[in-house]
Structure formats: C-alpha cells, structure tokens
C-alpha positions in Angstrom: 16.2 -6.7 -17.2 14.5 -8.8 -19.7 10.8 -9.5 -18.9 8.5 -12.1 -20.3 4.8 -12.8 -19.6 3.7 -16.4 -20.1 0.0 -17.5 -20.4 -0.5 -21.3 -19.9 -3.6 -23.0 -21.5 -5.5 -19.8 -21.9 -9.1 -20.5 -22.8 -10.6 -17.1 -23.5 -9.4 -15.1 -26.5 -10.4 -11.8 -24.9 -8.0 -12.4 -22.0 -5.1 -12.6 -24.5 -6.0 -9.2 -25.9 -6.5 -7.8 -22.4 -3.0 -9.1 -21.4 -1.4 -7.5 -24.5 -3.0 -4.2 -23.5 -1.9 -4.5 -19.9 1.6 -5.2 -21.0 1.8 -2.4 -23.5 0.6 0.2 -21.0 3.5 -0.8 -18.7 6.1 -0.9 -21.5 6.5 -4.7 -21.9 6.2 -6.6 -25.2 7.4 -10.2 -24.7 4.3 -12.4 -24.6 4.3 -16.2 -25.0 1.3 -18.5 -25.0 1.6 -22.1 -24.1 -1.0 -24.4 -25.8 -3.9 -22.0 -25.8 -7.4 -23.2 -26.6 -7.5 -21.5 -30.0 -4.6 -22.0 -32.4 -5.5 -18.7 -34.1 -6.1 -16.8 -30.8 -3.7 -14.0 -31.8 -5.9 -13.2 -34.8 -9.3 -13.7 -33.4 -11.6 -10.7 -33.4 -12.2 -10.7 -29.7 -8.5 -10.7 -29.0 -7.9 -7.8 -31.3 -10.8 -5.8 -29.8 -9.7 -6.4 -26.2 -6.1 -5.5 -27.1 -7.4 -2.0 -27.8 -4.5 -0.9 -30.0 -1.7 -3.1 -28.5 -1.4 -4.9 -31.9 2.4 -4.8 -31.8 2.4 -6.9 -28.7 0.1 -9.4 -30.4 2.2 -9.4 -33.5 5.3 -10.2 -31.5 3.7 -12.8 -29.4 4.6 -16.5 -29.8 2.6 -19.7 -29.4 4.5 -22.8 -28.2 3.4 -26.3 -27.2 5.4 -26.7 -23.9 6.3 -24.5 -20.9 10.0 -25.5 -21.5 9.9 -23.7 -24.9 8.2 -20.6 -23.3 10.9 -20.3 -20.6 13.9 -20.6 -22.9 16.5 -18.1 -21.9 14.6 -17.0 -18.7 16.5 -17.1 -15.3 14.1 -16.1 -12.6 10.6 -17.6 -12.7 7.6 -16.2 -10.8 4.4 -18.2 -10.7 1.1 -16.5 -9.9 -1.0 -18.5 -7.5 -3.9 -17.4 -5.3 -3.9 -20.6 -3.3 -0.6 -21.3 -1.5 0.9 -24.8 -2.0 2.1 -27.0 0.8 5.3 -27.7 -1.1 7.3 -25.6 -3.5 8.5 -22.0 -3.7 7.6 -19.4 -1.0 4.4 -17.5 -1.5 5.2 -13.8 -1.6 3.5 -10.5 -2.3 4.8 -8.9 -5.5 6.2 -5.6 -4.2 8.4 -7.0 -1.4 9.7 -9.7 -3.7 10.5 -7.3 -6.5 12.3 -5.0 -4.1 14.4 -7.9 -2.7 15.1 -9.2 -6.2 16.4 -5.8 -7.5 18.4 -5.2 -4.4 20.6 -8.2 -5.1 24.1 -7.5 -6.3 25.1 -8.2 -9.9 28.4 -9.7 -8.8 29.8 -10.9 -5.5 33.0 -9.7 -3.8 35.8 -12.2 -3.0 34.8 -12.1 0.7 31.2 -12.9 -0.2 32.2 -15.7 -2.4 34.2 -17.3 0.4 31.3 -17.0 2.9 29.5 -20.3 3.7 26.2 -18.8 2.6 26.0 -15.8 0.4 23.0 -14.0 -1.1 21.7 -14.8 -4.6 22.7 -12.7 -7.5 20.4 -10.4 -9.4 19.0 -12.3 -12.5 19.2 -10.8 -15.9 15.7 -12.0 -16.9 12.3 -12.6 -15.2 9.3 -14.6 -16.4 5.8 -14.2 -15.0 3.6 -17.3 -15.4 -0.2 -17.3 -15.4 -2.3 -20.4 -15.4 -5.6 -21.1 -17.2 -8.7 -19.2 -16.2 -10.5 -22.3 -14.9 -7.8 -24.2 -13.0 -5.0 -21.8 -12.4 -1.4 -23.1 -12.5 -0.6 -26.8 -12.3 1.4 -27.8 -9.2 4.3 -29.1 -11.3 4.6 -25.7 -13.1 4.5 -23.9 -9.7 7.2 -26.1 -8.3 9.8 -25.2 -10.9 9.5 -21.5 -10.1 11.6 -19.4 -7.6 8.6 -17.6 -6.1 4.8 -17.9 -6.1 3.4 -14.4 -6.3 0.0 -13.8 -4.6 -1.6 -10.4 -5.2 -3.0 -9.1 -1.9 -6.8 -9.2 -2.2 -9.8 -9.4 0.1 -9.5 -12.9 1.8 -13.2 -13.4 1.2 -13.0 -12.8 -2.6 -9.6 -13.1 -4.2 -10.7 -14.2 -7.7 -9.0 -11.9 -10.3 -9.7 -11.8 -14.0 -6.6 -12.9 -15.9 -6.1 -9.6 -17.7 -6.5 -7.7 -14.3 -3.9 -10.0 -12.7 -1.5 -9.3 -15.5 -2.1 -5.6 -15.2 -1.4 -5.6 -11.5 1.8 -7.6 -11.8 3.0 -5.5 -14.7 2.3 -2.3 -12.8 4.2 -3.4 -9.7 7.1 -4.7 -11.7 7.3 -1.5 -13.7 7.2 0.6 -10.5 10.0 -1.6 -9.1 12.1 -0.9 -12.2 11.6 2.8 -11.9 8.2 3.5 -13.3 7.1 6.1 -15.8 6.8 9.8 -15.1 3.2 11.2 -14.9 2.4 13.2 -18.0 0.5 16.4 -17.0 -2.8 16.8 -18.9 -2.5 20.6 -18.6 0.5 23.0 -18.6 1.7 24.4 -15.3 -0.2 27.7 -14.6 1.8 31.0 -14.9 1.5 33.1 -11.8 0.4 36.7 -11.9 3.1 39.2 -10.9 2.8 41.5 -7.9 1.8 44.5 -9.9 -1.1 42.7 -11.5 -2.3 41.6 -8.0 -2.0 45.1 -6.6 -3.9 46.5 -9.6 -6.7 44.0 -9.1 -6.9 44.8 -5.4 -7.2 48.5 -6.1 -10.1 47.7 -8.5 -11.8 45.6 -5.8 -11.3 48.2 -3.2 -13.2 50.8 -5.4 -15.9 48.2 -6.2 -16.4 47.2 -2.6 -16.8 50.8 -1.6 -19.3 51.4 -4.4 -21.6 48.7 -3.3 -21.3 49.8 0.4 -19.3 46.8 1.6 -16.2 48.8 2.4 -16.2 52.1 4.3 -13.3 54.2 2.9 -13.3 56.3 6.1 -12.9 53.2 8.2 -11.4 50.4 6.0 -9.9 48.5 9.0 -8.0 45.4 7.7 -10.3 44.3 5.0 -7.9 45.0 2.0 -4.8 43.5 3.7 -6.8 40.4 4.5 -8.0 40.1 0.9 -4.4 40.6 -0.2 -3.3 37.7 1.9 -6.2 35.6 0.7 -5.3 36.2 -3.0 -1.6 35.6 -2.3 -2.5 32.1 -0.9 -4.6 31.4 -4.0 -1.5 32.0 -6.3 -3.6 33.7 -9.0 -2.8 33.3 -12.7 -3.1 36.3 -15.1 -6.3 34.8 -16.4 -7.8 34.6 -12.9 -6.8 38.3 -12.4 -8.8 39.2 -15.4 -11.8 37.3 -14.0 -11.6 39.0 -10.7 -11.3 42.4 -12.4 -14.4 41.5 -14.4 -16.3 40.7 -11.2 -15.2 44.1 -9.7 -16.3 45.9 -12.9 -19.7 44.2 -12.7 -20.1 45.2 -9.1 -19.3 48.8 -9.9 -21.8 48.7 -12.8 -24.6 47.5 -10.6 -23.8 49.6 -7.6 -26.4 52.2 -6.5 -26.0 55.6 -8.2 -24.8 57.9 -5.4 -25.4 61.0 -7.5 -29.2 60.6 -7.3 -31.0 62.0 -4.2 -32.4 59.4 -1.9 -36.1 59.0 -2.1 -38.1 60.9 0.5 -40.0 58.3 2.4 -42.3 60.9 4.0 -43.5 62.4 0.7 -46.8 61.1 -0.6 -47.1 59.4 -4.1 -47.9 61.8 -6.9 -51.3 60.3 -7.5 -52.4 60.6 -3.9 -55.1 63.3 -3.6 -54.4 66.1 -1.2 -56.7 66.5 1.8 -58.5 69.8 1.7 
C-alpha cells in the first residue's frame, strides 16, 4: 500500500530532518512539504543534521504550495489532531484504525454489493497529514480526511514534538503492515554437548573434594543437583571452559593433604624450655 507523509506549514527545519529520519527507519520514503517556512528547507544544515543519514528521503521529498497538490493520487487521508473537533471525521487511535483499515476486503462479492449497506474497500494508498508546530492542523484540512488520528498520551500533557509524532505513526503503520524482523546483535549460542557437561562435572567433583566442600565418602545428592543446575543453565562450550578454569583454580589453591597437620600442642621453636 502506497504511503505518504505530508507536513503542512512546517516552521522548524530540524523537524523536517527528524521526520525524514523517522520515515527511513520504518521503511517509508514519500515525503511532501506544503508551503514550509523555508523554501530551501530540504538543504538547510539543521535539516541535514537532524536527518542523521536519511538523505535519500530528503532528496526524494517534494515541496508544493497547496494541500491539493500534496494529496494527488492519495485515497485514504488521516489527519493527526490532538484536540478532537466537534465536526468532521471520527477521532481514532492509530492501531485500531490501522487494523480495521487493513481488514477491509479489496473487492466485494455480488451479495455484498447488493446489500443496502456494505463495508468500505481497502484503499491502495494512505496519506498521513501533520500540521504546523505552533497551530496544528487547520479545521478545513481535518474535515477533508477520513480519520483524525490521536496518539494516546497522558491527558495532562499530550504535546508531542512533530518528529516524535511522525515516528509513532510510522511505527504503528509499519507494524500493521507486517513490521520488520528484529536483527540479533549476537549470534545464537551453541550449546555444549552432554559429554562436555559430564567432563566438567567430574572436574568440579574432584575440585570440591579437594577444598573440603564435598565428602567423597558421603556425597549425598550434591553432584546430581549441580548436574540439574547446569542443565537448566544451558551452557555453551565457552562457559564449560570457564567452569573448568574455576575448578582448576580451586584445586590449585586447595590445602595440600600430603603435609602433616600442625601440632597445636607443640611449642614454637624459639620458646625456651623450662628446666
């Protein structure tokens, strides 16, 4: 479905750049500006900086004088209005409206066509309209739209920056269209095999005995419980190496059992004997 974002009478160049960035992150590139404050807004330094690399969206953007020109070829029009109007299109939250819009059929059956009232068809294009930063959308511009989208915000403070509003609408619309898959920052870990886990447990059993934590003559259920603990942890081969290193360090610092225990009753060597 063709998607267009329309900014009407934008007064801050940075918001144009922020809009381009918001659109690009959600995979949209059709931007039209209606009578912006700056004729060269697409080339201004602040615009380019706030676009943060979305220069292709700025390069493809168009500046027109009237809203009629901006909406050429568009079928379904969505105004964005924080304040509901007493007349005009229904005020709707974006997500429910998008779900309803995309659920419409592309064609109607003969039976549906003969019905006294039938549901609307799915449009092939959607335009999202945003008003100026200071005054929002003019009533006449809202009245010509099919829906007035209102982003759910705290009733006590619903003022959104223009770029932020575009980002929220673009995100919800992209999610309604199917969204993008999340790209993992790291590869999925490879799990250690059973033999590696068993070998590590044997290493730990010896280390725990060396430091006196495990009594080999009466081990009870310590090792089976550790086995279950490590199974739940789903260890990777790298983690097995770390745990073996811990066991090795424990064994290295364990008391030397080959040395005789000190005789607590014996006097120090420099203590003089009593005659």
